[in-house]
C-alpha atoms as one frame of an Amber mdcrd trajectory, in Angstrom:
protein
 134.431  97.057 128.713 136.171  96.348 131.999 133.548  93.710 132.826 134.117
  91.929 129.507 137.895  92.292 129.173 138.659  92.468 132.936 141.452  95.020
 132.660 142.112  98.536 131.423 140.669  97.982 127.949 139.013 100.924 126.254
 137.358 101.691 122.923 138.360 104.392 120.455 136.248 105.482 117.510 138.150
 105.959 114.235 137.477 106.076 110.510 134.751 108.020 108.757 132.558 108.282
 111.868 135.401 109.860 113.837 136.498 112.310 111.152 133.012 113.378 110.025
 133.151 111.831 106.548 130.556 109.106 107.157 127.516 108.580 104.983 124.253
 106.821 105.847 125.595 103.387 104.868 128.942 103.787 106.698 130.026 101.310
 109.311 131.494 102.135 112.698 135.185 101.455 113.184 136.121 100.729 116.788
 139.600 100.106 118.139 139.799  98.131 121.376 143.061  98.706 123.235 144.523
  97.400 126.459 143.679  93.694 126.433 145.706  90.501 126.194 146.083  89.547
 122.511 147.872  86.263 123.135 144.817  84.069 123.778 142.755  84.103 120.567
 139.931  81.962 122.023 139.574  84.425 124.903 139.496  87.341 122.446 136.715
  85.642 120.479 134.748  84.980 123.666 135.187  88.601 124.779 134.121  89.927
 121.369 131.028  87.715 121.415 130.101  89.227 124.774 130.778  92.730 123.450
 128.574  92.104 120.408 125.727  91.019 122.707 126.060  94.338 124.535 126.264
  96.382 121.312 123.245  94.705 119.716 121.130  95.881 122.643 121.488  99.414
 121.271 118.849 100.378 118.716 121.431 101.997 116.420 123.180  98.687 115.726
 121.635  97.210 112.594 123.907  94.281 111.862 127.193  92.767 112.833 129.616
  90.457 111.049 132.437  89.305 113.286 135.634  88.299 111.498 137.086  85.728
 113.869 139.557  84.321 111.323 141.644  87.529 111.189 145.009  87.484 112.964
 143.303  89.700 115.540 139.525  88.991 115.483 137.328  91.904 114.374 133.718
  92.670 115.400 132.378  94.378 112.240 129.113  96.241 112.937 126.786  98.486
 110.951 124.333 100.922 112.461 121.051 102.717 111.858 121.300 106.458 111.309
């Protein structure tokens, strides 16, 4: 994270995966905190780099980034 966002950014897991209510088809909800939200193009670039890292893991099945949101979202699904 620090390599991609170059600051004190960190990831928090939330949603059904965090509270134990996930099912096999559940997605993973990640909150990224501690980065500059003012430069949307930089956020998109950083998220693209993060998605490259995440897709290297075998548990990531698919990803659908939502770059048009007010704060861009990297939506990923995983293999159980």
